[in-house]
Backbone as CSV, one residue per row, in Angstrom:
resi,resn,N_x,N_y,N_z,CA_x,CA_y,CA_z,C_x,C_y,C_z
1,MET,27.781,58.908,-36.862,28.737,58.568,-36.692,29.739,57.504,-37.490
2,ASN,30.748,57.574,-37.620,31.761,56.900,-38.757,32.170,55.577,-38.102
3,PHE,32.632,54.754,-39.212,32.675,53.577,-38.941,34.004,53.196,-38.019
4,LYS,35.006,54.330,-38.275,36.248,54.156,-36.825,35.069,54.131,-35.333
5,ALA,34.381,55.228,-35.364,33.856,55.645,-33.526,33.311,53.955,-33.442
6,ILE,32.608,53.218,-34.499,31.733,52.271,-34.262,32.543,51.234,-33.479
7,ILE,34.154,50.973,-34.358,34.928,50.412,-33.749,35.879,50.593,-32.524
8,ARG,35.597,51.375,-32.015,36.216,51.687,-30.753,35.071,51.747,-29.951
9,LEU,33.860,51.601,-30.260,32.789,51.316,-29.162,32.474,49.588,-28.634
10,ILE,32.865,49.224,-29.802,32.612,47.811,-29.664,33.426,46.940,-28.262
11,PRO,34.674,47.391,-28.021,35.120,46.662,-26.642,34.102,47.324,-25.585
12,TRP,33.268,48.420,-25.528,32.836,48.672,-24.503,31.387,47.977,-24.334
13,ILE,31.041,47.730,-25.466,29.332,47.152,-25.819,29.544,45.500,-25.106
14,ILE,30.810,45.211,-25.614,31.398,43.591,-25.110,31.417,43.903,-23.569
15,VAL,31.620,44.712,-22.835,32.184,44.909,-21.507,30.805,44.930,-20.913
16,LEU,29.787,46.168,-21.561,28.640,46.225,-21.144,27.472,44.742,-21.028
17,ILE,27.961,44.070,-21.911,26.844,42.621,-22.248,27.517,41.889,-21.250
18,LEU,28.936,41.720,-20.808,29.438,40.693,-19.774,29.076,41.373,-18.312
19,LEU,28.725,42.689,-18.329,28.303,42.974,-16.902,26.981,42.719,-16.516
20,VAL,26.025,42.908,-17.646,24.887,42.580,-18.008,24.567,41.224,-17.583
21,PHE,25.074,40.611,-17.907,25.459,38.898,-17.811,25.408,38.696,-16.372
22,LEU,26.536,39.411,-15.638,26.770,38.750,-14.582,25.917,38.965,-13.282
23,TRP,25.456,40.195,-13.755,24.403,40.975,-12.707,23.281,40.127,-12.857
24,LEU,22.575,39.813,-13.924,21.362,38.653,-14.172,21.919,37.238,-13.124
25,ARG,22.858,36.925,-13.288,23.733,35.501,-12.726,23.498,36.075,-11.364
26,ARG,23.931,37.206,-10.749,24.290,37.389,-9.498,22.621,37.523,-8.600
27,LEU,21.952,38.128,-9.811,20.341,38.210,-9.030,19.787,36.884,-9.069
28,GLY,19.994,35.986,-9.501,19.473,34.704,-9.658,19.946,34.103,-8.477
29,ASP,20.941,34.461,-7.887,21.850,33.590,-6.695,20.489,33.739,-5.696
30,PHE,19.987,35.072,-5.739,19.110,35.590,-4.318,17.685,35.462,-5.002
31,THR,17.452,34.542,-5.993,16.298,34.490,-6.316,15.665,32.817,-5.936
32,THR,14.578,32.680,-5.486,14.230,31.576,-5.055,13.319,30.807,-6.582
33,PRO,14.098,29.647,-6.620,13.352,29.108,-7.769,11.768,28.714,-7.278
34,GLU,10.898,28.551,-8.545,9.810,27.936,-8.045,9.489,26.639,-8.547
35,ARG,10.427,25.752,-9.208,10.769,24.519,-9.696,10.230,23.495,-8.477
36,THR,10.454,23.806,-7.122,10.340,22.732,-6.226,8.804,22.690,-5.866
37,GLN,8.343,24.111,-5.577,6.856,23.661,-5.439,6.034,23.282,-6.321
38,PHE,6.450,23.584,-7.876,5.961,22.974,-8.914,5.665,21.372,-9.031
39,GLU,7.171,20.992,-8.713,7.465,19.448,-8.550,6.578,18.685,-7.448
40,SER,6.788,19.593,-6.407,5.633,18.921,-5.100,4.360,18.769,-5.726
41,THR,3.673,19.982,-6.089,2.415,19.603,-6.674,2.031,18.648,-7.540
42,LEU,3.099,18.774,-8.667,2.724,17.759,-9.678,3.010,16.378,-9.492
43,ILE,3.783,16.047,-8.554,4.094,14.611,-8.113,2.959,14.329,-7.403
44,LEU,2.488,14.974,-6.207,1.295,14.595,-5.468,0.212,14.421,-6.063
45,GLN,-0.293,14.897,-7.328,-1.107,14.754,-8.095,-0.898,13.709,-8.766
46,GLU,0.034,13.142,-9.273,0.176,11.752,-9.769,0.297,10.694,-8.696
47,ILE,0.676,10.977,-7.510,0.825,10.002,-6.667,-0.568,9.625,-6.334
48,GLU,-1.721,10.940,-6.386,-3.168,10.087,-5.658,-3.919,9.839,-7.019
49,LYS,-3.514,9.911,-8.043,-4.171,9.163,-8.974,-3.792,7.698,-8.988
50,LEU,-2.855,7.179,-8.387,-2.811,5.746,-8.030,-3.790,5.253,-7.119
51,GLY,-3.957,5.908,-6.069,-4.845,5.580,-4.947,-4.009,4.600,-3.945
52,LYS,-4.809,3.234,-3.715,-4.042,2.136,-3.191,-3.149,1.632,-3.965
53,LEU,-2.292,1.275,-4.026,-1.207,0.635,-4.930,-0.905,-0.955,-4.258
54,GLU,-1.697,-1.601,-4.833,-1.371,-2.937,-4.247,0.228,-3.469,-4.880
55,LEU,0.567,-4.082,-3.829,2.199,-4.410,-4.214,2.562,-5.763,-4.320
56,VAL,1.876,-6.818,-3.186,2.158,-7.969,-3.192,0.944,-8.924,-2.983
57,LYS,0.834,-10.008,-3.467,-0.334,-10.728,-2.930,0.179,-12.331,-2.721
58,TYR,-0.266,-12.746,-1.351,-0.200,-14.131,-1.133,-1.389,-15.139,-1.503
59,ASN,-0.944,-16.345,-1.992,-2.441,-17.105,-2.203,-1.785,-18.346,-1.111
60,TYR,-2.929,-18.931,-0.696,-2.827,-19.617,0.341,-3.774,-21.168,0.114
61,LYS,-3.446,-22.080,0.539,-4.197,-23.288,0.487,-4.256,-23.619,1.966
62,GLU,-5.344,-23.898,2.740,-5.013,-24.488,4.022,-6.408,-25.062,4.282
63,VAL,-6.445,-26.057,5.708,-7.038,-26.773,5.879,-7.747,-26.359,7.358
64,VAL,-9.278,-26.125,7.461,-9.904,-25.642,8.395,-10.575,-26.546,9.236
65,GLU,-10.411,-26.884,10.392,-11.400,-27.782,11.294,-12.061,-27.230,12.189
66,MET,-13.298,-27.415,12.169,-13.735,-26.512,13.339,-15.327,-27.481,13.996
67,GLU,-15.374,-27.401,15.066,-16.645,-28.515,15.476,-17.223,-27.607,16.649
68,ASN,-18.671,-27.862,16.606,-19.474,-26.830,17.270,-20.165,-27.873,18.243
69,VAL,-19.968,-28.173,19.532,-20.634,-29.178,20.442,-22.225,-28.459,20.925
70,ALA,-22.933,-29.328,20.575,-24.130,-28.851,21.178,-24.428,-28.897,22.875
71,LYS,-25.172,-28.341,23.681,-25.609,-28.228,25.007,-25.418,-29.557,25.546
72,ARG,-25.256,-30.024,26.562,-25.669,-31.405,27.150,-26.439,-31.168,28.473
73,TYR,-27.359,-32.119,28.751,-28.133,-31.936,30.099,-27.724,-33.359,30.531
74,LEU,-27.937,-33.266,32.005,-27.491,-34.148,32.587,-26.150,-35.190,32.112
75,ASP,-25.430,-34.284,31.904,-24.149,-35.010,30.856,-23.283,-35.859,32.464
76,LEU,-23.234,-37.265,31.925,-22.501,-37.879,33.216,-21.445,-38.938,32.322
77,GLY,-21.091,-38.279,31.269,-19.926,-38.765,30.809,-20.302,-39.912,29.700
78,TYR,-20.852,-40.838,30.488,-21.249,-41.977,29.530,-22.816,-42.010,28.843
79,PHE,-23.493,-40.790,29.648,-24.741,-40.879,29.507,-25.301,-39.289,29.539
80,TYR,-26.140,-39.050,28.389,-26.307,-37.336,28.638,-27.626,-37.235,27.386
81,ILE,-28.160,-36.076,28.097,-29.276,-35.625,26.783,-28.970,-34.631,26.125
82,PRO,-28.768,-34.655,24.693,-28.487,-33.714,24.223,-29.540,-32.466,24.017
83,GLY,-28.631,-31.134,24.297,-29.676,-30.154,23.823,-29.582,-29.383,22.481
84,GLY,-29.085,-30.155,21.643,-29.382,-29.901,20.039,-28.218,-30.918,19.357
85,GLN,-28.033,-30.620,18.112,-27.067,-31.267,17.260,-25.638,-30.854,17.236
86,ASP,-25.005,-31.558,17.198,-23.292,-31.291,17.241,-23.050,-30.678,15.417
87,GLN,-22.136,-30.147,15.271,-21.915,-29.556,14.290,-20.186,-29.581,13.925
88,LYS,-19.971,-30.027,12.835,-18.575,-30.337,12.347,-18.114,-30.124,10.881
89,ALA,-16.983,-29.386,10.612,-16.638,-29.112,9.502,-15.378,-29.420,9.071
90,VAL,-14.868,-29.830,7.653,-13.226,-29.643,7.610,-13.341,-29.218,6.295
91,LEU,-12.856,-27.754,6.134,-13.003,-26.737,4.793,-11.482,-26.764,4.473
92,ILE,-11.182,-27.238,3.023,-10.173,-27.182,2.336,-10.108,-25.901,1.340
93,ALA,-9.696,-24.776,2.120,-9.800,-23.342,1.580,-8.558,-22.778,0.650
94,GLN,-8.941,-21.886,-0.556,-7.928,-21.323,-0.844,-8.431,-19.991,-0.955
95,GLY,-7.545,-18.937,-0.650,-7.796,-17.724,-0.500,-6.443,-16.915,-0.697
96,GLU,-6.664,-15.541,-0.714,-5.405,-14.580,-0.928,-5.602,-13.819,0.015
97,ALA,-4.371,-13.006,0.288,-4.218,-11.694,1.179,-3.267,-10.653,-0.092
98,VAL,-3.917,-9.561,0.206,-3.104,-8.395,-0.865,-2.426,-7.051,0.069
99,ALA,-1.297,-6.756,0.038,-0.686,-5.767,0.935,-0.391,-4.686,-0.476
100,CYS,-0.744,-3.392,0.315,-0.708,-2.030,-0.574,-0.295,-1.015,0.217
101,ILE,-0.093,0.122,-0.493,0.106,1.272,0.360,-0.799,2.359,-0.182
102,ASP,-1.325,3.082,0.491,-2.186,3.960,0.511,-1.955,5.436,0.213
103,LEU,-1.611,5.650,-0.955,-0.736,6.927,-1.190,-1.715,8.141,-1.218
104,GLN,-2.848,8.005,-1.063,-3.818,9.112,-0.777,-3.378,9.895,0.712
105,LYS,-2.906,8.950,1.449,-2.371,9.638,2.882,-1.049,10.399,2.520
106,ILE,-0.396,10.268,1.378,0.746,11.157,1.350,0.315,12.911,1.033
107,LYS,1.234,13.164,2.088,0.720,14.941,1.893,1.971,15.600,1.381
108,LYS,1.677,17.285,1.194,2.661,17.846,0.483,4.073,17.847,1.002
109,GLU,4.126,18.260,2.549,5.012,17.951,3.345,5.581,16.872,3.312
110,ASP,4.963,15.785,2.730,6.038,14.496,2.705,6.765,14.469,1.366
111,ILE,6.928,15.225,0.606,7.492,15.326,-0.694,8.298,16.326,-0.417
112,GLU,9.957,16.213,-0.856,10.999,17.552,-0.396,11.847,16.914,-1.541
113,LEU,12.165,18.081,-2.474,13.410,18.237,-3.555,14.341,18.993,-2.954
114,ARG,15.495,18.446,-3.094,16.919,18.740,-2.210,17.901,18.377,-3.773
115,GLN,18.033,19.334,-4.234,18.853,19.466,-5.735,18.259,18.668,-6.486
116,ASP,19.257,17.793,-6.715,18.778,16.670,-7.747,17.915,15.364,-7.163
117,THR,17.804,15.325,-5.927,17.249,14.170,-5.264,15.812,14.607,-4.612
118,LEU,14.803,13.323,-4.695,13.641,13.658,-4.409,13.308,12.634,-3.253
119,TYR,12.781,13.154,-2.218,12.749,12.493,-1.091,11.055,12.394,-0.648
120,VAL,10.577,11.276,-0.689,9.223,10.891,-0.748,9.054,9.794,0.800
121,LYS,8.332,10.474,1.648,7.984,9.954,2.673,6.525,9.196,2.811
122,LEU,6.393,7.702,2.936,5.210,6.894,2.457,4.579,6.523,4.046
123,PRO,3.266,6.144,3.645,2.758,5.520,4.765,3.295,4.186,4.710
124,GLN,3.034,3.438,5.838,3.192,2.280,6.514,2.385,1.211,5.741
125,PRO,2.890,0.125,4.909,2.139,-0.828,4.065,1.027,-1.290,4.972
126,GLU,0.049,-1.674,4.445,-1.159,-2.360,5.031,-1.791,-3.495,4.317
127,ILE,-2.623,-3.984,4.992,-3.169,-5.293,4.285,-4.445,-4.759,3.802
128,CYS,-4.917,-4.617,2.284,-5.977,-4.209,1.973,-7.128,-4.950,1.957
129,TYR,-7.035,-6.154,1.542,-7.742,-7.158,1.518,-7.325,-8.691,2.008
130,TYR,-8.019,-9.471,2.348,-7.909,-10.713,2.542,-9.268,-11.482,2.428
131,LYS,-9.248,-12.592,1.499,-10.588,-13.460,1.367,-10.350,-14.983,1.141
132,VAL,-11.135,-15.702,1.078,-11.484,-17.041,0.969,-12.086,-17.158,-0.609
133,ASN,-11.823,-17.849,-1.397,-12.184,-18.157,-2.777,-13.117,-19.367,-2.869
134,LEU,-14.204,-18.598,-2.799,-15.510,-19.572,-2.321,-15.242,-20.510,-3.512
135,GLU,-14.928,-20.417,-4.940,-15.200,-21.380,-6.177,-14.181,-22.378,-5.680
136,ASN,-12.911,-21.954,-5.434,-11.961,-22.874,-5.085,-11.965,-23.729,-4.009
137,SER,-12.828,-23.418,-3.040,-12.757,-23.942,-1.944,-13.884,-25.014,-1.566
138,LYS,-13.525,-26.337,-0.892,-14.771,-27.391,-0.517,-14.445,-27.850,0.932
139,PHE,-15.693,-28.245,0.798,-15.924,-29.161,2.302,-15.353,-30.445,1.898
140,TYR,-14.470,-30.828,2.917,-14.009,-32.577,2.818,-14.771,-33.090,3.707
141,ASP,-15.719,-32.418,4.836,-16.608,-33.068,5.746,-17.221,-31.937,6.144
142,LEU,-18.653,-32.343,5.930,-19.699,-31.292,6.764,-20.826,-31.662,7.439
143,LYS,-20.879,-31.519,8.444,-22.382,-32.085,9.608,-22.975,-30.804,10.390
144,THR,-24.038,-30.704,9.931,-24.738,-29.443,10.346,-25.973,-30.093,10.982
145,SER,-26.468,-28.993,11.942,-27.667,-28.771,12.425,-28.796,-28.988,11.382
146,ASN,-29.877,-29.681,11.826,-30.997,-29.739,10.739,-31.910,-28.117,10.889
147,ASP,-31.518,-27.796,11.759,-32.044,-25.977,12.022,-31.431,-25.385,10.768
148,GLN,-31.542,-24.743,9.760,-31.140,-24.033,9.067,-30.530,-22.633,9.012
149,LYS,-31.021,-22.226,10.028,-30.445,-20.996,10.514,-28.966,-21.544,11.409
150,LYS,-29.308,-22.297,12.137,-28.059,-22.630,12.426,-26.942,-22.742,11.767
151,ALA,-27.579,-23.907,11.142,-26.373,-24.296,9.965,-25.650,-23.490,9.225
152,ALA,-26.262,-22.450,8.871,-26.035,-20.978,8.125,-25.001,-20.504,8.658
153,GLU,-25.325,-20.240,9.795,-24.597,-19.339,10.764,-22.785,-20.127,10.970
154,PHE,-23.150,-21.593,11.143,-22.360,-22.420,11.752,-21.056,-22.201,10.217
155,VAL,-21.838,-22.627,8.932,-20.867,-22.192,7.638,-19.965,-21.123,7.485
156,ASP,-21.067,-20.299,7.709,-20.423,-18.451,7.985,-19.024,-18.599,8.926
157,GLU,-19.272,-18.935,9.886,-18.344,-18.972,10.886,-16.785,-19.783,10.460
158,VAL,-17.037,-21.084,9.864,-15.893,-21.757,9.263,-15.453,-20.656,8.204
159,TYR,-16.178,-20.103,7.335,-15.160,-19.113,6.332,-14.567,-18.303,7.083
160,ALA,-15.401,-17.566,7.911,-14.489,-16.358,8.855,-13.381,-16.777,9.132
161,LYS,-13.565,-18.163,9.978,-11.893,-18.745,10.633,-11.020,-18.740,9.402
162,ALA,-11.500,-19.386,8.165,-10.595,-19.466,7.506,-9.631,-17.999,6.883
163,GLU,-10.796,-17.096,6.926,-10.157,-15.898,6.533,-9.855,-15.169,7.120
164,ALA,-9.615,-15.478,8.907,-8.840,-14.777,9.835,-7.249,-15.266,9.667
165,GLN,-7.337,-16.640,9.384,-6.300,-17.791,9.227,-5.159,-17.131,8.173
166,ILE,-5.817,-16.953,7.123,-5.241,-16.324,6.074,-4.480,-14.855,6.402
167,LYS,-5.178,-14.072,7.061,-4.768,-12.900,7.393,-3.481,-13.059,8.373
168,ASP,-3.772,-13.660,9.337,-2.907,-14.087,10.682,-1.558,-14.444,9.652
169,ALA,-1.820,-15.956,8.404,-0.567,-16.326,7.954,0.041,-15.357,7.105
170,ALA,-0.620,-14.391,6.460,0.381,-13.434,5.540,0.988,-12.379,6.407
171,VAL,0.339,-12.056,7.784,1.289,-11.006,8.479,2.553,-11.562,8.999
172,GLN,2.035,-12.827,9.382,3.805,-13.660,10.217,4.715,-14.245,8.943
173,SER,4.006,-14.404,7.418,5.215,-14.527,6.686,5.777,-13.216,6.141
174,GLY,5.400,-11.928,6.436,5.948,-11.011,6.162,5.543,-10.183,4.874
175,ILE,4.458,-10.195,4.703,3.496,-9.652,3.823,4.040,-7.677,3.319
176,LEU,3.955,-7.563,4.785,4.177,-6.441,4.904,5.529,-5.649,4.355
177,ALA,6.493,-6.305,5.157,7.999,-6.094,4.595,8.314,-6.161,3.270
178,ASP,7.646,-7.294,2.427,7.733,-7.467,1.285,7.140,-6.326,0.268
179,ALA,6.083,-5.933,0.977,5.371,-4.493,0.202,6.185,-3.297,0.062
180,LYS,6.935,-3.174,1.099,8.114,-2.028,1.404,9.048,-2.704,0.189
181,THR,9.606,-3.551,0.121,10.722,-3.898,-0.842,9.828,-3.902,-2.205
182,MET,8.880,-4.160,-2.468,8.212,-3.929,-3.743,8.195,-2.364,-4.225
183,SER,7.784,-1.412,-3.102,7.631,0.014,-3.617,8.691,0.318,-4.107
184,ASN,10.002,-0.196,-3.841,11.042,0.285,-4.399,11.022,-0.022,-6.338
185,SER,10.821,-1.089,-6.066,10.317,-1.963,-7.494,9.559,-1.317,-8.375
186,VAL,8.528,-0.920,-7.703,7.402,-0.354,-8.433,7.390,1.173,-8.376
187,LEU,7.101,1.786,-7.397,6.910,3.339,-7.407,8.130,3.933,-7.473
188,LYS,9.319,3.739,-7.254,10.129,4.417,-7.182,10.590,4.456,-8.792
189,PRO,11.018,3.565,-9.701,10.986,3.941,-11.119,9.903,4.505,-11.861
190,PHE,8.611,4.623,-11.370,7.472,5.412,-12.028,7.718,7.011,-11.587
191,LEU,8.303,7.253,-10.218,8.415,8.701,-9.896,9.708,9.460,-10.395
192,GLU,10.665,8.560,-10.583,11.870,9.014,-11.120,11.692,9.043,-13.085
193,ASN,10.560,8.309,-13.517,10.568,8.623,-14.803,9.725,9.747,-15.215
194,ILE,8.881,10.280,-14.142,8.107,11.675,-14.322,8.658,12.831,-13.911
195,THR,10.004,12.619,-13.050,10.417,13.518,-12.654,11.823,13.817,-12.918
196,GLY,12.594,13.156,-13.403,13.812,12.844,-14.044,14.911,13.025,-13.107
197,VAL,14.523,12.921,-11.783,15.692,13.268,-10.840,15.868,11.790,-9.869
198,THR,16.561,11.575,-9.069,16.608,10.302,-8.381,15.816,10.643,-7.198
199,VAL,14.843,9.205,-6.800,14.247,9.389,-5.716,14.460,8.475,-4.708
200,VAL,14.200,8.925,-3.421,14.588,8.177,-2.272,13.166,7.689,-1.464
201,LEU,12.919,6.529,-1.453,11.476,6.260,-0.559,11.958,6.081,0.904
202,ASN,11.013,6.896,1.879,11.027,6.223,3.515,9.906,6.209,3.750
203,PHE,9.606,5.452,5.125,8.206,5.219,5.140,8.318,5.844,6.687
204,SER,7.062,6.550,6.965,6.649,6.921,8.195,6.880,6.048,9.356
205,GLU,7.503,6.552,10.581,7.600,5.971,11.792,6.760,5.140,12.340
206,GLN,5.743,5.763,12.617,4.637,5.165,13.502,3.677,4.321,12.226
207,PRO,3.205,3.180,12.413,2.630,2.091,11.444,1.199,2.509,11.592
208,ASP,0.576,2.959,10.361,-0.542,3.369,10.162,-1.702,1.896,10.697
209,VAL,-2.969,2.359,11.052,-3.732,1.414,11.295,-4.112,0.614,10.418
210,THR,-4.020,-0.601,10.325,-4.224,-1.639,9.270,-5.567,-1.592,8.665
211,ARG,-6.164,-1.605,7.781,-7.540,-1.687,7.458,-7.900,-2.687,6.456
212,PHE,-8.915,-3.721,7.151,-8.783,-4.758,6.423,-10.643,-4.508,5.905
213,GLU,-10.540,-4.923,4.468,-11.813,-5.268,3.544,-11.778,-6.679,3.526
214,VAL,-12.800,-7.326,3.952,-13.157,-8.527,3.289,-14.078,-8.899,2.371
215,ASP,-13.974,-9.416,1.357,-15.048,-9.306,-0.024,-15.694,-10.588,0.355
């Protein structure tokens, strides 16, 4: 084949290359990309590694008063026969409550990639734990029974009441709502960093049963 024949074939070769390119591009329109499934699996694995993501911690200092009046026999108001010893306590307690999101509850169907945006449905925030800090708490006033068992039970009851008040105060103060807000500040940048796309976080409609762990 001489040089002139090769020159005449060049336009046809270019046309052939363009046709192949257009055919491959058209074929790609009918091909389902595997990237969506890969991203979903990868993101789910990364999320599961985080486990329970603690987002908000409230610190409290409170005064807890509790009185346990013993039984009275022949109680005439001004005269009675005691059936035991009264117990009274005033506790100045310091404690904390922590709200988190249990990311292990997220399923593959909760993650959806649409074009360049990733949608993730999160479980409702929950209170991971609430507790009284024993080292920083002290009794301002304490009067207990001479019966050591009753005295120990009374003290435990006082601490339990203090912990319950911390939990109630945290919920009423909006700790769960703050956890939702913080998820966008903590989890959203993390997911956008590993995926390289915009992330939109939503929460499940039905709240999850709050799990309480008292230390």
